[in-house]
C-alpha positions in Angstrom: 152.1 92.3 191.6 151.8 94.5 188.6 154.1 94.2 185.6 156.4 97.2 185.7 157.1 99.6 182.8 160.6 98.2 182.4 159.3 94.6 182.0 156.7 95.7 179.4 159.3 97.7 177.6 161.8 94.8 177.5 159.0 92.5 176.2 157.9 95.0 173.6 161.4 95.7 172.4 162.1 91.9 172.1 159.1 91.5 169.9 160.2 94.4 167.7 163.6 92.9 167.3 162.2 89.5 166.5 159.9 90.9 163.8 162.8 92.7 162.2 165.1 89.7 161.8 165.2 87.9 158.5 164.6 84.2 158.7 167.5 82.3 157.2 171.0 80.9 157.4 174.3 82.7 157.0 177.4 81.6 155.1 179.4 79.4 157.5 182.5 81.6 158.1 183.7 80.2 161.4 186.5 82.3 162.7 186.4 84.5 159.6 183.1 86.0 160.9 185.3 88.1 163.2 186.9 90.0 160.3 186.0 92.6 157.7 189.2 92.1 155.8 191.3 88.9 155.6 194.6 88.9 153.6 196.5 85.7 152.8 199.9 87.5 153.1 201.8 84.7 151.4 205.4 85.4 150.6 205.6 88.6 152.6 203.3 90.6 150.3 201.7 93.8 151.5 198.2 95.0 152.3 198.1 98.7 151.3 195.5 100.8 153.1 195.4 104.4 151.9 192.8 107.1 152.5 190.0 104.7 153.5 187.7 103.7 156.4 187.6 100.1 157.5 184.9 99.5 160.1 185.8 96.1 161.4 188.8 93.9 162.2 191.6 93.0 159.8 193.5 89.7 159.7 196.8 89.1 157.9 198.2 85.6 157.4 201.5 84.2 156.5 204.3 86.7 156.6 202.2 89.5 155.1 202.8 93.2 155.9 200.5 96.2 156.2 201.3 99.7 154.9 198.8 102.1 156.4 199.0 105.4 154.5 196.5 108.1 154.9 194.8 109.8 156.3 192.6 106.8 157.1 190.7 105.1 159.8 190.7 101.5 161.0 187.8 101.0 163.5 188.9 97.6 164.7 191.9 95.3 165.5 194.8 94.5 163.2 195.7 90.8 163.8 198.8 89.1 162.3 199.2 85.3 162.3 203.0 85.7 162.4 205.2 87.0 165.3 206.2 90.6 165.4 209.0 91.5 162.9 208.2 95.0 162.0 205.5 94.2 159.4 203.1 97.1 160.4 203.9 100.5 159.0 201.8 103.5 159.9 203.1 106.4 157.7 200.6 109.2 158.5 200.2 111.0 161.8 196.6 111.8 160.9 195.6 108.1 160.7 193.1 106.8 163.3 193.4 103.3 164.6 193.7 100.4 164.6 192.4 99.8 168.1 195.2 97.3 168.7 197.9 95.5 166.8 198.3 91.8 167.7 200.7 89.1 166.7 200.7 85.3 166.8 196.9 85.3 166.5 196.0 81.7 165.6 192.4 82.9 164.8 193.7 84.4 161.6 195.1 81.1 160.3 191.9 79.3 161.2 189.8 82.0 159.5 191.9 81.8 156.3 191.7 78.0 156.3 187.9 78.2 156.5 187.5 80.7 153.6 189.9 78.8 151.4 188.0 75.6 151.9 184.6 77.3 151.6 185.6 79.0 148.3 186.8 75.8 146.8 183.7 73.9 147.9 181.3 76.5 146.6 183.2 76.9 143.4 182.8 73.2 142.6 179.0 73.4 142.8 177.0 73.6 139.6 174.8 76.7 139.3 172.3 78.4 137.1 174.0 80.3 134.3 173.6 84.0 134.7 174.9 87.1 132.9 175.1 90.3 135.1 174.9 93.2 132.6 173.4 96.5 133.7 170.6 97.2 136.1 168.7 94.0 136.8 166.8 92.0 139.4 167.9 88.5 140.5 165.6 86.2 142.4 167.3 83.7 144.7 164.7 81.1 143.9 165.9 80.9 140.3 169.3 79.7 141.5 170.2 76.0 141.7 169.4 74.7 145.1 172.3 72.9 146.7 172.6 71.7 150.3 176.1 71.3 151.7 176.9 70.6 155.3 173.4 71.3 156.3 173.4 74.8 154.7 171.1 75.7 151.8 172.6 77.5 148.9 171.1 79.0 145.8 174.0 78.9 143.3 174.5 80.9 140.1 177.4 80.6 137.7 178.3 84.0 136.3 179.1 83.7 132.6 179.4 87.4 132.0 179.8 90.5 134.2 179.6 93.9 132.6 178.5 96.5 135.1 179.0 100.3 135.1 178.6 103.2 137.4 175.0 104.1 138.2 173.7 100.5 137.6 171.9 98.7 140.3 171.6 94.9 140.9 168.7 94.0 143.2 168.8 90.6 144.8 165.6 89.2 146.3 165.9 86.4 148.9 163.6 83.4 148.8 161.1 82.3 151.5 163.5 79.8 152.9 166.2 82.4 153.5 168.8 80.5 151.5 172.4 81.7 151.0 173.0 83.1 147.5 176.2 82.2 145.8 177.6 83.8 142.6 180.5 81.7 141.3 182.5 83.4 138.6 183.4 81.1 135.8 187.1 80.4 135.3 187.1 81.6 131.7 186.0 85.2 132.6 189.5 86.3 133.3 189.9 89.6 135.2 186.8 91.1 136.8 185.9 94.6 137.6 183.0 94.7 140.1 181.0 97.9 139.5 177.7 99.4 140.3 175.7 99.0 143.5 173.8 96.1 145.0 170.5 96.2 146.9 169.4 93.2 149.0 165.8 92.4 149.8 165.2 89.8 152.5 168.9 89.0 152.7 171.8 90.0 155.0 175.3 90.8 153.8 176.4 87.4 155.1 173.8 85.6 153.0 175.4 86.7 149.7 178.7 85.4 148.4 180.7 86.6 145.4 183.1 83.7 144.9 186.2 83.5 142.8 188.0 80.2 142.8 190.3 81.2 140.0 194.0 81.8 140.4 196.2 84.8 139.6 193.4 86.9 138.2 192.8 90.5 139.1 189.5 91.2 140.9 188.8 94.9 141.5 185.9 96.5 143.3 185.3 100.1 142.2 181.8 101.6 142.8 183.0 105.2 142.5 181.8 105.8 146.0 178.3 104.5 145.0 175.9 106.3 142.7 172.8 105.5 144.7 172.0 107.2 148.1 172.5 104.9 151.1 173.5 101.9 148.9 176.8 100.1 148.4 178.1 96.9 146.9 176.9 94.2 149.3 177.9 90.7 150.3 181.1 88.7 151.1 183.8 88.7 148.4 186.0 85.6 148.4 189.1 85.5 146.2 191.7 83.3 148.0 194.0 82.8 145.0 193.5 86.0 143.1 194.8 89.6 143.3 192.2 91.7 145.2 191.9 95.4 145.1 189.3 98.0 146.1 189.3 101.5 144.7 186.9 104.3 145.7 184.3 101.7 146.7 181.7 101.3 149.4 181.4 97.7 150.5 178.9 96.4 153.1 180.3 93.0 153.7 183.7 91.3 153.8 186.8 91.3 151.6 188.8 88.0 151.8 191.7 86.6 149.9 194.5 88.0 147.8 197.0 85.2 147.7 198.5 86.2 144.4 200.1 89.5 145.3 199.7 92.7 147.2 196.2 93.7 148.2 195.0 97.3 147.7 192.2 99.1 149.6 192.6 102.7 148.5 191.2 106.0 147.4 188.3 106.8 149.6 187.0 103.2 150.0 184.8 102.2 153.0 184.3 98.7 154.3 181.6 98.0 156.8 181.8 94.6 158.5 178.5 92.9 159.1 177.6 93.3 162.8 176.1 89.9 163.2 175.2 86.8 161.2 171.5 86.0 160.7 170.1 83.5 163.3 169.1 80.2 161.9 165.3 79.4 162.0 165.8 77.0 165.0 167.4 79.8 167.0 164.6 82.2 166.2 162.0 79.5 167.2 163.6 79.2 170.6 163.7 83.0 170.9 160.1 83.2 170.0 159.1 80.5 172.5 161.0 82.4 175.2 159.2 85.6 174.3 155.8 83.8 174.5 156.7 82.5 177.9 157.7 85.9 179.0 154.4 87.3 177.9 152.6 84.7 179.9 154.5 85.6 183.0 153.8 89.3 182.6 150.1 88.6 182.1 149.9 86.5 185.3 151.7 89.2 187.2 149.2 91.8 185.9 146.2 89.7 187.0 147.7 89.3 190.5 148.1 93.1 190.9 
């Protein structure tokens, strides 16, 4: 029996997929991996979504509300942890989405619990001091190696952050595929995340911009990105701060906002990572399976 074209095509495609996957771990998000945006929603505060595109799911905790102005697009679900009490307001007939609005979603509470714990844990880790000022290249291998819960992190402590439009921060992964963590020092105060980020050998879910401060203003504004096909990349965690996004392109996740209303406005785009990066053990199993598949196809070809 001869191996058919379909079998050969499947095997070839699988090899291509394997060769294109980065080896490494992804930040352990648990239930939060299902969301592009997570809002704490404490005290009935409001998530304002105005003239933006959110490509992914949104989760709102506590008694938080959502004000969807527009025109805008939500390509995903809108999940509330609370029961329905009129907390979703869609004010523009030209808005598209969300695909569904759901209440009493326990997954949101679980997701928020995970990121709150993760942010606090990572924030307590000592890191290599780093000032991010202007265009620069950061090698993951220069960060402090820390292993927590079986996950390998390269940790940096950001002592200064002064970016402007048109600046580019390039982050190079290490050979082990470690997760890169940028902890913003408590004494920095309010932070304006500017410029674009380029990742080499890293996925969006392998880079964490972590704020374990409280009551500070963290604003992402890339002015729609100055570099073609680039954006700010990575997962932004600010559970206890005021989070806002203005005219920004984010490839990653936007989580937190416990200290007030959250703003995602003025032409912003959020692209939720499609998948997390497989761990090396999973890739090894996949590779073994592909080798076995290749043997079967060769035996069938000889019998033809």
